[in-house]
N, CA, C, O and CB atoms as a CASP TS submission, in Angstrom:
PFRMAT TS
TARGET T0000
AUTHOR 0000-0000-0000
METHOD Language model
MODEL 1
PARENT N/A
ATOM      1  N   UNK     1     129.199 105.666   3.966  1.00  0.00           N
ATOM      2  CA  UNK     1     129.865 105.447   5.229  1.00  0.00           C
ATOM      3  C   UNK     1     130.918 106.510   5.492  1.00  0.00           C
ATOM      4  O   UNK     1     131.126 106.922   6.633  1.00  0.00           O
ATOM      5  CB  UNK     1     130.489 104.075   5.258  1.00  0.00           C
ATOM      6  N   UNK     2     131.587 106.954   4.419  1.00  0.00           N
ATOM      7  CA  UNK     2     132.621 107.974   4.613  1.00  0.00           C
ATOM      8  C   UNK     2     132.031 109.276   5.134  1.00  0.00           C
ATOM      9  O   UNK     2     132.663 109.968   5.932  1.00  0.00           O
ATOM     10  CB  UNK     2     133.365 108.229   3.307  1.00  0.00           C
ATOM     11  N   UNK     3     130.833 109.613   4.693  1.00  0.00           N
ATOM     12  CA  UNK     3     130.205 110.851   5.164  1.00  0.00           C
ATOM     13  C   UNK     3     129.754 110.740   6.609  1.00  0.00           C
ATOM     14  O   UNK     3     129.673 111.754   7.301  1.00  0.00           O
ATOM     15  CB  UNK     3     129.020 111.209   4.283  1.00  0.00           C
ATOM     16  N   UNK     4     129.459 109.540   7.083  1.00  0.00           N
ATOM     17  CA  UNK     4     129.002 109.357   8.456  1.00  0.00           C
ATOM     18  C   UNK     4     130.145 109.492   9.454  1.00  0.00           C
ATOM     19  O   UNK     4     129.917 109.870  10.603  1.00  0.00           O
ATOM     20  CB  UNK     4     128.338 107.999   8.611  1.00  0.00           C
ATOM     21  N   UNK     5     131.363 109.191   9.036  1.00  0.00           N
ATOM     22  CA  UNK     5     132.512 109.288   9.940  1.00  0.00           C
ATOM     23  C   UNK     5     132.869 110.756  10.152  1.00  0.00           C
ATOM     24  O   UNK     5     132.957 111.525   9.195  1.00  0.00           O
ATOM     25  CB  UNK     5     133.732 108.504   9.376  1.00  0.00           C
ATOM     26  N   UNK     6     133.071 111.137  11.399  1.00  0.00           N
ATOM     27  CA  UNK     6     133.369 112.544  11.688  1.00  0.00           C
ATOM     28  C   UNK     6     134.864 112.797  11.818  1.00  0.00           C
ATOM     29  O   UNK     6     135.338 113.860  11.418  1.00  0.00           O
ATOM     30  CB  UNK     6     132.666 112.978  12.963  1.00  0.00           C
ATOM     31  N   UNK     7     135.608 111.860  12.358  1.00  0.00           N
ATOM     32  CA  UNK     7     137.050 112.041  12.531  1.00  0.00           C
ATOM     33  C   UNK     7     137.801 111.632  11.274  1.00  0.00           C
ATOM     34  O   UNK     7     137.427 110.669  10.605  1.00  0.00           O
ATOM     35  CB  UNK     7     137.555 111.232  13.733  1.00  0.00           C
ATOM     36  N   UNK     8     138.849 112.359  10.958  1.00  0.00           N
ATOM     37  CA  UNK     8     139.658 112.070   9.775  1.00  0.00           C
ATOM     38  C   UNK     8     140.283 110.679   9.872  1.00  0.00           C
ATOM     39  O   UNK     8     140.408 109.974   8.870  1.00  0.00           O
ATOM     40  CB  UNK     8     140.754 113.135   9.601  1.00  0.00           C
ATOM     41  N   UNK     9     140.674 110.292  11.084  1.00  0.00           N
ATOM     42  CA  UNK     9     141.266 108.968  11.294  1.00  0.00           C
ATOM     43  C   UNK     9     140.290 107.861  10.884  1.00  0.00           C
ATOM     44  O   UNK     9     140.683 106.884  10.245  1.00  0.00           O
ATOM     45  CB  UNK     9     141.678 108.792  12.769  1.00  0.00           C
ATOM     46  N   UNK    10     139.036 108.019  11.250  1.00  0.00           N
ATOM     47  CA  UNK    10     138.030 107.020  10.897  1.00  0.00           C
ATOM     48  C   UNK    10     137.759 106.999   9.399  1.00  0.00           C
ATOM     49  O   UNK    10     137.543 105.938   8.814  1.00  0.00           O
ATOM     50  CB  UNK    10     136.736 107.286  11.653  1.00  0.00           C
ATOM     51  N   UNK    11     137.771 108.174   8.783  1.00  0.00           N
ATOM     52  CA  UNK    11     137.579 108.241   7.335  1.00  0.00           C
ATOM     53  C   UNK    11     138.707 107.533   6.591  1.00  0.00           C
ATOM     54  O   UNK    11     138.472 106.858   5.589  1.00  0.00           O
ATOM     55  CB  UNK    11     137.485 109.697   6.879  1.00  0.00           C
ATOM     56  N   UNK    12     139.938 107.693   7.087  1.00  0.00           N
ATOM     57  CA  UNK    12     141.086 107.033   6.450  1.00  0.00           C
ATOM     58  C   UNK    12     141.020 105.520   6.633  1.00  0.00           C
ATOM     59  O   UNK    12     141.351 104.774   5.711  1.00  0.00           O
ATOM     60  CB  UNK    12     142.405 107.575   7.027  1.00  0.00           C
ATOM     61  N   UNK    13     140.604 105.063   7.794  1.00  0.00           N
ATOM     62  CA  UNK    13     140.464 103.623   8.016  1.00  0.00           C
ATOM     63  C   UNK    13     139.407 103.014   7.096  1.00  0.00           C
ATOM     64  O   UNK    13     139.624 101.951   6.513  1.00  0.00           O
ATOM     65  CB  UNK    13     140.105 103.346   9.477  1.00  0.00           C
ATOM     66  N   UNK    14     138.275 103.683   6.969  1.00  0.00           N
ATOM     67  CA  UNK    14     137.223 103.203   6.074  1.00  0.00           C
ATOM     68  C   UNK    14     137.695 103.276   4.632  1.00  0.00           C
ATOM     69  O   UNK    14     137.400 102.383   3.837  1.00  0.00           O
ATOM     70  CB  UNK    14     135.929 104.020   6.258  1.00  0.00           C
ATOM     71  N   UNK    15     138.425 104.331   4.285  1.00  0.00           N
ATOM     72  CA  UNK    15     138.967 104.464   2.940  1.00  0.00           C
ATOM     73  C   UNK    15     139.944 103.355   2.606  1.00  0.00           C
ATOM     74  O   UNK    15     139.935 102.847   1.485  1.00  0.00           O
ATOM     75  CB  UNK    15     139.641 105.799   2.783  1.00  0.00           C
ATOM     76  N   UNK    16     140.794 102.964   3.560  1.00  0.00           N
ATOM     77  CA  UNK    16     141.727 101.858   3.336  1.00  0.00           C
ATOM     78  C   UNK    16     140.985 100.536   3.193  1.00  0.00           C
ATOM     79  O   UNK    16     141.331  99.715   2.344  1.00  0.00           O
ATOM     80  CB  UNK    16     142.740 101.771   4.483  1.00  0.00           C
ATOM     81  N   UNK    17     139.971 100.329   4.017  1.00  0.00           N
ATOM     82  CA  UNK    17     139.181  99.102   3.909  1.00  0.00           C
ATOM     83  C   UNK    17     138.541  98.983   2.530  1.00  0.00           C
ATOM     84  O   UNK    17     138.635  97.946   1.874  1.00  0.00           O
ATOM     85  CB  UNK    17     138.100  99.064   4.995  1.00  0.00           C
ATOM     86  N   UNK    18     137.892 100.056   2.106  1.00  0.00           N
ATOM     87  CA  UNK    18     137.154 100.025   0.849  1.00  0.00           C
ATOM     88  C   UNK    18     138.058 100.204  -0.365  1.00  0.00           C
ATOM     89  O   UNK    18     137.965  99.440  -1.326  1.00  0.00           O
ATOM     90  CB  UNK    18     136.093 101.094   0.851  1.00  0.00           C
ATOM     91  N   UNK    19     138.925 101.199  -0.329  1.00  0.00           N
ATOM     92  CA  UNK    19     139.737 101.554  -1.494  1.00  0.00           C
ATOM     93  C   UNK    19     140.797 100.531  -1.851  1.00  0.00           C
ATOM     94  O   UNK    19     141.119 100.353  -3.025  1.00  0.00           O
ATOM     95  CB  UNK    19     140.393 102.859  -1.260  1.00  0.00           C
ATOM     96  N   UNK    20     141.344  99.852  -0.844  1.00  0.00           N
ATOM     97  CA  UNK    20     142.399  98.867  -1.088  1.00  0.00           C
ATOM     98  C   UNK    20     141.882  97.438  -0.992  1.00  0.00           C
ATOM     99  O   UNK    20     142.616  96.492  -1.277  1.00  0.00           O
ATOM    100  CB  UNK    20     143.535  99.065  -0.104  1.00  0.00           C
ATOM    101  N   UNK    21     140.635  97.277  -0.595  1.00  0.00           N
ATOM    102  CA  UNK    21     140.070  95.939  -0.480  1.00  0.00           C
ATOM    103  C   UNK    21     140.698  95.142   0.642  1.00  0.00           C
ATOM    104  O   UNK    21     140.980  93.954   0.482  1.00  0.00           O
ATOM    105  CB  UNK    21     140.230  95.199  -1.773  1.00  0.00           C
ATOM    106  N   UNK    22     140.921  95.789   1.788  1.00  0.00           N
ATOM    107  CA  UNK    22     141.596  95.130   2.901  1.00  0.00           C
ATOM    108  C   UNK    22     140.604  94.523   3.883  1.00  0.00           C
ATOM    109  O   UNK    22     139.437  94.911   3.934  1.00  0.00           O
ATOM    110  CB  UNK    22     142.499  96.113   3.622  1.00  0.00           C
ATOM    111  N   UNK    23     141.083  93.584   4.645  1.00  0.00           N
ATOM    112  CA  UNK    23     140.319  92.998   5.735  1.00  0.00           C
ATOM    113  C   UNK    23     140.593  93.820   7.003  1.00  0.00           C
ATOM    114  O   UNK    23     141.586  94.545   7.079  1.00  0.00           O
ATOM    115  CB  UNK    23     140.692  91.483   5.940  1.00  0.00           C
ATOM    116  N   UNK    24     139.702  93.698   7.992  1.00  0.00           N
ATOM    117  CA  UNK    24     139.844  94.477   9.231  1.00  0.00           C
ATOM    118  C   UNK    24     141.168  94.202   9.921  1.00  0.00           C
ATOM    119  O   UNK    24     141.827  95.135  10.381  1.00  0.00           O
ATOM    120  CB  UNK    24     138.697  94.169  10.186  1.00  0.00           C
ATOM    121  N   UNK    25     141.570  92.947  10.002  1.00  0.00           N
ATOM    122  CA  UNK    25     142.823  92.601  10.669  1.00  0.00           C
ATOM    123  C   UNK    25     144.020  93.173   9.909  1.00  0.00           C
ATOM    124  O   UNK    25     145.017  93.555  10.523  1.00  0.00           O
ATOM    125  CB  UNK    25     142.957  91.075  10.798  1.00  0.00           C
ATOM    126  N   UNK    26     143.930  93.236   8.588  1.00  0.00           N
ATOM    127  CA  UNK    26     145.027  93.795   7.788  1.00  0.00           C
ATOM    128  C   UNK    26     145.184  95.283   8.058  1.00  0.00           C
ATOM    129  O   UNK    26     146.306  95.772   8.187  1.00  0.00           O
ATOM    130  CB  UNK    26     144.783  93.554   6.289  1.00  0.00           C
ATOM    131  N   UNK    27     144.081  96.005   8.144  1.00  0.00           N
ATOM    132  CA  UNK    27     144.148  97.451   8.417  1.00  0.00           C
ATOM    133  C   UNK    27     144.711  97.686   9.810  1.00  0.00           C
ATOM    134  O   UNK    27     145.463  98.637  10.027  1.00  0.00           O
ATOM    135  CB  UNK    27     142.746  98.109   8.285  1.00  0.00           C
ATOM    136  N   UNK    28     144.358  96.840  10.736  1.00  0.00           N
ATOM    137  CA  UNK    28     144.836  96.990  12.105  1.00  0.00           C
ATOM    138  C   UNK    28     146.347  96.824  12.215  1.00  0.00           C
ATOM    139  O   UNK    28     146.974  97.424  13.089  1.00  0.00           O
ATOM    140  CB  UNK    28     144.149  95.990  13.002  1.00  0.00           C
ATOM    141  N   UNK    29     146.935  96.020  11.343  1.00  0.00           N
ATOM    142  CA  UNK    29     148.369  95.730  11.415  1.00  0.00           C
ATOM    143  C   UNK    29     149.236  96.612  10.522  1.00  0.00           C
ATOM    144  O   UNK    29     150.448  96.409  10.463  1.00  0.00           O
ATOM    145  CB  UNK    29     148.600  94.306  11.057  1.00  0.00           C
ATOM    146  N   UNK    30     148.654  97.576   9.830  1.00  0.00           N
ATOM    147  CA  UNK    30     149.419  98.444   8.930  1.00  0.00           C
ATOM    148  C   UNK    30     150.288  99.401   9.747  1.00  0.00           C
ATOM    149  O   UNK    30     149.848  99.980  10.740  1.00  0.00           O
ATOM    150  CB  UNK    30     148.470  99.239   7.989  1.00  0.00           C
ATOM    151  N   UNK    31     151.532  99.547   9.296  1.00  0.00           N
ATOM    152  CA  UNK    31     152.461 100.523   9.874  1.00  0.00           C
ATOM    153  C   UNK    31     152.831 101.524   8.791  1.00  0.00           C
ATOM    154  O   UNK    31     152.665 101.252   7.602  1.00  0.00           O
ATOM    155  CB  UNK    31     153.742  99.825  10.455  1.00  0.00           C
ATOM    156  N   UNK    32     153.322 102.659   9.198  1.00  0.00           N
ATOM    157  CA  UNK    32     153.717 103.695   8.246  1.00  0.00           C
ATOM    158  C   UNK    32     154.827 103.197   7.328  1.00  0.00           C
ATOM    159  O   UNK    32     154.897 103.602   6.168  1.00  0.00           O
ATOM    160  CB  UNK    32     154.173 104.957   8.986  1.00  0.00           C
ATOM    161  N   UNK    33     155.692 102.326   7.833  1.00  0.00           N
ATOM    162  CA  UNK    33     156.795 101.784   7.025  1.00  0.00           C
ATOM    163  C   UNK    33     156.290 100.896   5.895  1.00  0.00           C
ATOM    164  O   UNK    33     157.019 100.642   4.936  1.00  0.00           O
ATOM    165  CB  UNK    33     157.756 100.993   7.907  1.00  0.00           C
ATOM    166  N   UNK    34     155.050 100.419   5.996  1.00  0.00           N
ATOM    167  CA  UNK    34     154.479  99.553   4.958  1.00  0.00           C
ATOM    168  C   UNK    34     153.958 100.343   3.757  1.00  0.00           C
ATOM    169  O   UNK    34     153.609  99.752   2.735  1.00  0.00           O
ATOM    170  CB  UNK    34     153.352  98.719   5.543  1.00  0.00           C
ATOM    171  N   UNK    35     153.902 101.658   3.869  1.00  0.00           N
ATOM    172  CA  UNK    35     153.363 102.496   2.795  1.00  0.00           C
ATOM    173  C   UNK    35     154.487 103.071   1.948  1.00  0.00           C
ATOM    174  O   UNK    35     155.415 103.693   2.465  1.00  0.00           O
ATOM    175  CB  UNK    35     152.504 103.631   3.373  1.00  0.00           C
ATOM    176  N   UNK    36     154.394 102.858   0.656  1.00  0.00           N
ATOM    177  CA  UNK    36     155.355 103.410  -0.293  1.00  0.00           C
ATOM    178  C   UNK    36     154.622 104.461  -1.123  1.00  0.00           C
ATOM    179  O   UNK    36     153.956 104.140  -2.108  1.00  0.00           O
ATOM    180  CB  UNK    36     155.983 102.285  -1.207  1.00  0.00           C
ATOM    181  N   UNK    37     154.756 105.730  -0.706  1.00  0.00           N
ATOM    182  CA  UNK    37     154.027 106.802  -1.359  1.00  0.00           C
ATOM    183  C   UNK    37     154.562 107.102  -2.756  1.00  0.00           C
ATOM    184  O   UNK    37     153.804 107.547  -3.618  1.00  0.00           O
ATOM    185  CB  UNK    37     154.083 108.045  -0.512  1.00  0.00           C
ATOM    186  N   UNK    38     155.828 106.871  -2.993  1.00  0.00           N
ATOM    187  CA  UNK    38     156.406 107.141  -4.313  1.00  0.00           C
ATOM    188  C   UNK    38     155.868 106.171  -5.371  1.00  0.00           C
ATOM    189  O   UNK    38     155.523 106.575  -6.482  1.00  0.00           O
ATOM    190  CB  UNK    38     157.938 107.047  -4.249  1.00  0.00           C
ATOM    191  N   UNK    39     155.804 104.894  -5.009  1.00  0.00           N
ATOM    192  CA  UNK    39     155.309 103.877  -5.949  1.00  0.00           C
ATOM    193  C   UNK    39     153.811 103.656  -5.831  1.00  0.00           C
ATOM    194  O   UNK    39     153.231 102.889  -6.600  1.00  0.00           O
ATOM    195  CB  UNK    39     156.029 102.563  -5.723  1.00  0.00           C
ATOM    196  N   UNK    40     153.174 104.334  -4.859  1.00  0.00           N
ATOM    197  CA  UNK    40     151.736 104.242  -4.603  1.00  0.00           C
ATOM    198  C   UNK    40     151.309 102.807  -4.309  1.00  0.00           C
ATOM    199  O   UNK    40     150.344 102.300  -4.881  1.00  0.00           O
ATOM    200  CB  UNK    40     150.952 104.783  -5.798  1.00  0.00           C
ATOM    201  N   UNK    41     152.055 102.158  -3.395  1.00  0.00           N
ATOM    202  CA  UNK    41     151.763 100.782  -3.015  1.00  0.00           C
ATOM    203  C   UNK    41     151.724 100.644  -1.499  1.00  0.00           C
ATOM    204  O   UNK    41     152.380 101.389  -0.771  1.00  0.00           O
ATOM    205  CB  UNK    41     152.804  99.825  -3.610  1.00  0.00           C
ATOM    206  N   UNK    42     150.945  99.683  -1.048  1.00  0.00           N
ATOM    207  CA  UNK    42     150.846  99.354   0.363  1.00  0.00           C
ATOM    208  C   UNK    42     151.221  97.890   0.523  1.00  0.00           C
ATOM    209  O   UNK    42     150.646  97.023  -0.135  1.00  0.00           O
ATOM    210  CB  UNK    42     149.414  99.642   0.923  1.00  0.00           C
ATOM    211  N   UNK    43     152.182  97.612   1.392  1.00  0.00           N
ATOM    212  CA  UNK    43     152.653  96.248   1.628  1.00  0.00           C
ATOM    213  C   UNK    43     151.855  95.655   2.788  1.00  0.00           C
ATOM    214  O   UNK    43     151.941  96.135   3.918  1.00  0.00           O
ATOM    215  CB  UNK    43     154.191  96.222   1.931  1.00  0.00           C
ATOM    216  N   UNK    44     151.083  94.611   2.502  1.00  0.00           N
ATOM    217  CA  UNK    44     150.309  93.912   3.515  1.00  0.00           C
ATOM    218  C   UNK    44     151.118  92.704   3.948  1.00  0.00           C
ATOM    219  O   UNK    44     151.429  91.835   3.134  1.00  0.00           O
ATOM    220  CB  UNK    44     148.895  93.496   2.982  1.00  0.00           C
ATOM    221  N   UNK    45     151.456  92.649   5.222  1.00  0.00           N
ATOM    222  CA  UNK    45     152.277  91.549   5.743  1.00  0.00           C
ATOM    223  C   UNK    45     151.396  90.516   6.451  1.00  0.00           C
ATOM    224  O   UNK    45     150.456  90.859   7.168  1.00  0.00           O
ATOM    225  CB  UNK    45     153.361  92.088   6.714  1.00  0.00           C
ATOM    226  N   UNK    46     151.730  89.243   6.227  1.00  0.00           N
ATOM    227  CA  UNK    46     151.059  88.124   6.893  1.00  0.00           C
ATOM    228  C   UNK    46     149.543  88.217   6.758  1.00  0.00           C
ATOM    229  O   UNK    46     148.815  88.209   7.751  1.00  0.00           O
ATOM    230  CB  UNK    46     151.446  88.080   8.371  1.00  0.00           C
ATOM    231  N   UNK    47     149.084  88.304   5.524  1.00  0.00           N
ATOM    232  CA  UNK    47     147.667  88.380   5.238  1.00  0.00           C
ATOM    233  C   UNK    47     147.033  86.995   5.398  1.00  0.00           C
ATOM    234  O   UNK    47     147.615  86.111   6.027  1.00  0.00           O
ATOM    235  CB  UNK    47     147.428  88.934   3.818  1.00  0.00           C
ATOM    236  N   UNK    48     145.882  86.817   4.845  1.00  0.00           N
ATOM    237  CA  UNK    48     145.192  85.527   4.912  1.00  0.00           C
ATOM    238  C   UNK    48     146.078  84.446   4.310  1.00  0.00           C
ATOM    239  O   UNK    48     146.598  84.620   3.208  1.00  0.00           O
ATOM    240  CB  UNK    48     143.827  85.587   4.176  1.00  0.00           C
ATOM    241  N   UNK    49     146.252  83.364   4.993  1.00  0.00           N
ATOM    242  CA  UNK    49     147.139  82.320   4.523  1.00  0.00           C
ATOM    243  C   UNK    49     148.593  82.615   4.799  1.00  0.00           C
ATOM    244  O   UNK    49     149.476  81.951   4.256  1.00  0.00           O
ATOM    245  CB  UNK    49     146.943  82.109   3.071  1.00  0.00           C
ATOM    246  N   UNK    50     148.861  83.624   5.654  1.00  0.00           N
ATOM    247  CA  UNK    50     150.221  84.037   6.020  1.00  0.00           C
ATOM    248  C   UNK    50     151.064  84.424   4.816  1.00  0.00           C
ATOM    249  O   UNK    50     152.263  84.146   4.770  1.00  0.00           O
ATOM    250  CB  UNK    50     150.911  82.928   6.774  1.00  0.00           C
ATOM    251  N   UNK    51     150.431  85.068   3.842  1.00  0.00           N
ATOM    252  CA  UNK    51     151.138  85.520   2.636  1.00  0.00           C
ATOM    253  C   UNK    51     151.212  87.033   2.634  1.00  0.00           C
ATOM    254  O   UNK    51     150.297  87.711   3.102  1.00  0.00           O
ATOM    255  CB  UNK    51     150.437  85.010   1.348  1.00  0.00           C
ATOM    256  N   UNK    52     152.302  87.555   2.107  1.00  0.00           N
ATOM    257  CA  UNK    52     152.453  88.992   1.921  1.00  0.00           C
ATOM    258  C   UNK    52     151.906  89.369   0.550  1.00  0.00           C
ATOM    259  O   UNK    52     151.940  88.568  -0.384  1.00  0.00           O
ATOM    260  CB  UNK    52     153.942  89.425   2.066  1.00  0.00           C
ATOM    261  N   UNK    53     151.403  90.595   0.440  1.00  0.00           N
ATOM    262  CA  UNK    53     150.921  91.077  -0.857  1.00  0.00           C
ATOM    263  C   UNK    53     151.064  92.590  -0.918  1.00  0.00           C
ATOM    264  O   UNK    53     151.190  93.264   0.105  1.00  0.00           O
ATOM    265  CB  UNK    53     149.443  90.658  -1.095  1.00  0.00           C
ATOM    266  N   UNK    54     151.043  93.103  -2.138  1.00  0.00           N
ATOM    267  CA  UNK    54     151.118  94.539  -2.386  1.00  0.00           C
ATOM    268  C   UNK    54     149.788  94.975  -3.011  1.00  0.00           C
ATOM    269  O   UNK    54     149.284  94.322  -3.925  1.00  0.00           O
ATOM    270  CB  UNK    54     152.339  94.899  -3.320  1.00  0.00           C
ATOM    271  N   UNK    55     149.230  96.070  -2.519  1.00  0.00           N
ATOM    272  CA  UNK    55     147.991  96.611  -3.074  1.00  0.00           C
ATOM    273  C   UNK    55     148.225  98.075  -3.448  1.00  0.00           C
ATOM    274  O   UNK    55     149.019  98.758  -2.801  1.00  0.00           O
ATOM    275  CB  UNK    55     146.806  96.473  -2.056  1.00  0.00           C
ATOM    276  N   UNK    56     147.546  98.559  -4.481  1.00  0.00           N
ATOM    277  CA  UNK    56     147.730  99.960  -4.890  1.00  0.00           C
ATOM    278  C   UNK    56     147.052 100.931  -3.926  1.00  0.00           C
ATOM    279  O   UNK    56     146.011 100.624  -3.345  1.00  0.00           O
ATOM    280  CB  UNK    56     147.182 100.174  -6.300  1.00  0.00           C
ATOM    281  N   UNK    57     147.654 102.095  -3.769  1.00  0.00           N
ATOM    282  CA  UNK    57     147.093 103.196  -2.984  1.00  0.00           C
ATOM    283  C   UNK    57     146.624 104.279  -3.944  1.00  0.00           C
ATOM    284  O   UNK    57     147.349 104.634  -4.873  1.00  0.00           O
ATOM    285  CB  UNK    57     148.139 103.764  -1.966  1.00  0.00           C
ATOM    286  N   UNK    58     145.435 104.803  -3.735  1.00  0.00           N
ATOM    287  CA  UNK    58     144.939 105.864  -4.604  1.00  0.00           C
ATOM    288  C   UNK    58     145.511 107.213  -4.170  1.00  0.00           C
ATOM    289  O   UNK    58     145.944 107.380  -3.029  1.00  0.00           O
ATOM    290  CB  UNK    58     143.396 105.900  -4.588  1.00  0.00           C
ATOM    291  N   UNK    59     145.507 108.156  -5.082  1.00  0.00           N
ATOM    292  CA  UNK    59     145.996 109.511  -4.785  1.00  0.00           C
ATOM    293  C   UNK    59     145.200 110.153  -3.656  1.00  0.00           C
ATOM    294  O   UNK    59     145.760 110.850  -2.810  1.00  0.00           O
ATOM    295  CB  UNK    59     145.926 110.394  -6.037  1.00  0.00           C
ATOM    296  N   UNK    60     143.902 109.916  -3.649  1.00  0.00           N
ATOM    297  CA  UNK    60     143.028 110.490  -2.629  1.00  0.00           C
ATOM    298  C   UNK    60     143.427 109.978  -1.242  1.00  0.00           C
ATOM    299  O   UNK    60     143.501 110.758  -0.292  1.00  0.00           O
ATOM    300  CB  UNK    60     141.549 110.149  -2.927  1.00  0.00           C
ATOM    301  N   UNK    61     143.682 108.686  -1.123  1.00  0.00           N
ATOM    302  CA  UNK    61     144.105 108.120   0.162  1.00  0.00           C
ATOM    303  C   UNK    61     145.467 108.638   0.576  1.00  0.00           C
ATOM    304  O   UNK    61     145.694 108.911   1.754  1.00  0.00           O
ATOM    305  CB  UNK    61     144.133 106.601   0.091  1.00  0.00           C
ATOM    306  N   UNK    62     146.371 108.776  -0.372  1.00  0.00           N
ATOM    307  CA  UNK    62     147.715 109.272  -0.067  1.00  0.00           C
ATOM    308  C   UNK    62     147.639 110.696   0.488  1.00  0.00           C
ATOM    309  O   UNK    62     148.312 111.015   1.468  1.00  0.00           O
ATOM    310  CB  UNK    62     148.612 109.232  -1.331  1.00  0.00           C
ATOM    311  N   UNK    63     146.823 111.553  -0.134  1.00  0.00           N
ATOM    312  CA  UNK    63     146.659 112.924   0.370  1.00  0.00           C
ATOM    313  C   UNK    63     146.108 112.923   1.789  1.00  0.00           C
ATOM    314  O   UNK    63     146.585 113.671   2.643  1.00  0.00           O
ATOM    315  CB  UNK    63     145.730 113.729  -0.552  1.00  0.00           C
ATOM    316  N   UNK    64     145.103 112.085   2.043  1.00  0.00           N
ATOM    317  CA  UNK    64     144.507 112.014   3.366  1.00  0.00           C
ATOM    318  C   UNK    64     145.476 111.479   4.407  1.00  0.00           C
ATOM    319  O   UNK    64     145.520 111.976   5.532  1.00  0.00           O
ATOM    320  CB  UNK    64     143.276 111.154   3.329  1.00  0.00           C
ATOM    321  N   UNK    65     146.249 110.472   4.037  1.00  0.00           N
ATOM    322  CA  UNK    65     147.213 109.887   4.980  1.00  0.00           C
ATOM    323  C   UNK    65     148.339 110.850   5.310  1.00  0.00           C
ATOM    324  O   UNK    65     148.819 110.882   6.443  1.00  0.00           O
ATOM    325  CB  UNK    65     147.793 108.600   4.412  1.00  0.00           C
ATOM    326  N   UNK    66     148.762 111.633   4.333  1.00  0.00           N
ATOM    327  CA  UNK    66     149.830 112.603   4.592  1.00  0.00           C
ATOM    328  C   UNK    66     149.330 113.764   5.449  1.00  0.00           C
ATOM    329  O   UNK    66     150.120 114.395   6.151  1.00  0.00           O
ATOM    330  CB  UNK    66     150.397 113.137   3.270  1.00  0.00           C
ATOM    331  N   UNK    67     148.036 114.050   5.402  1.00  0.00           N
ATOM    332  CA  UNK    67     147.513 115.169   6.180  1.00  0.00           C
ATOM    333  C   UNK    67     147.254 114.794   7.636  1.00  0.00           C
ATOM    334  O   UNK    67     147.105 115.681   8.476  1.00  0.00           O
ATOM    335  CB  UNK    67     146.236 115.682   5.551  1.00  0.00           C
ATOM    336  N   UNK    68     147.196 113.483   7.958  1.00  0.00           N
ATOM    337  CA  UNK    68     146.932 113.079   9.345  1.00  0.00           C
ATOM    338  C   UNK    68     148.168 112.961  10.143  1.00  0.00           C
ATOM    339  O   UNK    68     148.109 112.630  11.328  1.00  0.00           O
ATOM    340  CB  UNK    68     146.205 111.791   9.391  1.00  0.00           C
TER
END
């Protein structure tokens, strides 16, 4: 799927869905303030069951997100 996406934005969205195990609604609600690049964590707010959670970010995703 990553190879089929032509825009970098779409590749990053698919990468977040797959790499972090996120749901579509969770990816839609992500803000830049929710990303902690130093600790390599992503804060998911009001997830399923209205609970917050932290998920790891891979180095590959961090590089892609910083380049967009």
